[in-house]
C-alpha positions as CSV (number, residue, x, y, z in Angstrom):
1,M,132.3,131.0,-90.5
2,A,135.0,133.0,-89.0
3,D,138.0,131.3,-87.7
4,S,138.6,132.8,-84.4
5,T,141.7,132.8,-82.0
6,P,141.0,131.2,-78.7
7,Q,140.3,133.6,-75.8
8,A,143.2,134.2,-73.8
9,P,143.5,135.4,-70.3
10,K,143.9,139.1,-70.0
11,G,147.6,139.9,-70.3
12,S,148.5,136.7,-72.5
13,Q,148.0,135.6,-76.1
14,V,148.3,132.2,-78.0
15,R,151.2,132.7,-80.6
16,S,150.7,132.7,-84.2
17,L,151.5,129.3,-86.3
18,N,152.6,131.1,-89.2
19,K,155.4,133.4,-87.8
20,G,158.9,132.5,-87.5
21,P,160.2,129.2,-87.7
22,G,156.4,128.3,-88.5
23,R,156.8,129.8,-92.0
24,V,159.6,127.3,-92.6
25,L,157.5,124.5,-91.6
26,V,154.4,125.6,-93.8
27,A,157.1,125.8,-96.6
28,V,158.3,122.4,-96.2
29,Y,154.9,121.0,-96.0
30,G,154.0,123.0,-99.1
31,V,156.8,121.4,-100.9
32,F,156.0,118.0,-99.7
33,A,152.3,118.3,-100.5
34,L,153.4,119.2,-104.3
35,S,156.0,116.6,-104.5
36,A,153.7,113.8,-103.1
37,G,151.0,115.0,-105.0
38,A,152.9,115.1,-108.3
39,R,154.3,111.4,-107.6
40,A,151.0,110.0,-106.8
41,S,149.2,111.5,-109.9
42,V,151.9,110.4,-112.2
43,Q,152.0,106.8,-110.5
44,I,148.1,106.5,-110.5
45,A,147.7,107.8,-113.9
46,T,150.6,105.7,-115.4
47,K,150.6,102.3,-113.4
48,F,148.3,102.1,-110.8
49,H,147.5,98.2,-111.5
50,E,151.3,97.4,-110.3
51,A,150.9,98.7,-106.8
52,P,147.5,100.2,-106.2
53,L,148.0,100.3,-102.1
54,A,151.1,102.1,-102.5
55,Y,149.9,104.6,-104.9
56,T,146.8,105.4,-102.9
57,L,148.9,105.8,-99.9
58,S,151.0,108.4,-101.4
59,A,147.8,110.2,-102.4
60,L,146.5,110.0,-98.9
61,A,150.0,111.5,-97.9
62,A,149.5,114.1,-100.5
63,V,146.0,115.1,-98.9
64,V,147.4,115.2,-95.4
65,Y,150.4,117.4,-96.3
66,I,147.8,119.6,-98.2
67,V,145.5,119.9,-95.3
68,A,148.6,120.3,-92.9
69,T,150.2,123.2,-95.1
70,V,146.6,125.1,-95.3
71,A,146.1,124.8,-91.3
72,L,149.6,125.6,-90.5
73,A,149.4,128.6,-92.7
74,R,146.5,130.1,-90.8
75,S,146.3,130.8,-87.0
76,G,142.8,130.7,-85.6
77,A,141.5,128.0,-83.2
78,R,139.9,125.9,-85.8
79,S,142.8,125.8,-87.9
80,R,145.0,124.7,-85.0
81,R,142.8,121.7,-84.4
82,I,142.9,120.8,-88.1
83,A,146.6,120.9,-88.2
84,L,146.8,118.8,-84.9
85,A,144.6,116.1,-86.7
86,A,146.5,116.2,-89.9
87,V,150.0,115.9,-88.4
88,G,148.8,113.5,-85.8
89,F,147.5,111.4,-88.6
90,E,150.6,111.7,-90.7
91,L,152.8,110.7,-87.7
92,V,150.5,107.5,-87.4
93,G,150.6,107.1,-91.1
94,V,154.4,107.4,-91.3
95,L,154.8,105.0,-88.4
96,A,152.3,102.5,-89.6
97,V,153.2,102.5,-93.2
98,G,157.2,102.8,-92.5
99,T,157.0,99.7,-90.0
100,T,154.7,97.4,-92.6
101,S,156.9,98.3,-95.5
102,L,159.8,97.2,-93.8
103,L,158.2,94.1,-92.0
104,D,156.2,93.1,-95.4
105,R,158.1,94.0,-98.5
106,Q,155.4,92.1,-100.4
107,A,152.7,94.7,-99.6
108,F,154.7,97.6,-100.9
109,P,156.4,96.6,-104.2
110,E,156.6,100.2,-105.0
111,A,157.7,102.8,-102.6
112,T,155.3,105.4,-101.1
113,V,156.2,108.6,-99.5
114,W,156.0,107.1,-96.3
115,S,157.7,103.5,-96.9
116,G,160.5,102.9,-95.0
117,F,159.9,105.9,-92.7
118,G,160.4,108.2,-95.6
119,Q,163.8,106.9,-96.6
120,G,163.3,107.9,-100.2
121,Y,162.8,111.5,-99.0
122,G,165.8,111.6,-96.6
123,Y,163.7,110.5,-93.6
124,V,162.1,114.1,-93.7
125,P,158.4,112.5,-93.6
126,L,159.5,110.7,-90.3
127,V,160.8,114.0,-88.8
128,L,158.2,116.4,-90.0
129,P,155.4,115.4,-88.1
130,F,157.2,115.6,-84.7
131,A,158.6,119.2,-85.9
132,G,154.8,119.8,-86.5
133,L,153.6,118.6,-83.1
134,F,156.5,120.5,-81.3
135,W,155.6,123.5,-83.2
136,L,151.7,123.4,-82.4
137,W,152.7,122.7,-78.7
138,R,155.2,125.5,-78.5
139,T,152.9,128.1,-80.1
140,S,149.9,126.9,-77.8
141,R,151.4,128.2,-74.9
142,R,150.6,131.4,-73.7
143,E,152.7,134.4,-73.7
144,P,152.3,137.5,-71.3
145,V,151.6,140.7,-73.5
146,A,153.3,144.0,-72.2
147,E,150.2,146.2,-71.7
148,A,150.7,149.8,-72.9
149,T,150.2,152.2,-70.3
150,A,148.6,155.4,-71.0
151,P,150.2,158.8,-70.0
152,R,148.6,160.2,-67.0
153,D,147.1,163.8,-66.8
């Protein structure tokens, strides 16, 4: 099934997700997908019994980052909807896990990517979904397209 761009009114177009600052966003999501995935894999393989909730949440964060990376790297309407869902889920996850990890430290004996609002990652996990949502909003606005004029005979 082809991933098509939404139909824009004549004389306007929806901006591509993966151009300009979008490339940086895709790169950051890609780095986080790799780091969260590697961290979760090692934790689950070596010491899952110590903190199953924390390690499972780290794996979930990795999956969310992978989905967001792929969706943001593409530019069709379907990819845009998937990116919006992934980044929105990420924001809810960061806020929920961040808050819970600070209020109930017993629930998270080991840190996750989203613990303390991403404190272990320089709070990038807290800022990243806001940047992603802003970029999705910014690129969803329609831009006028200059129409080429054909030479008259």
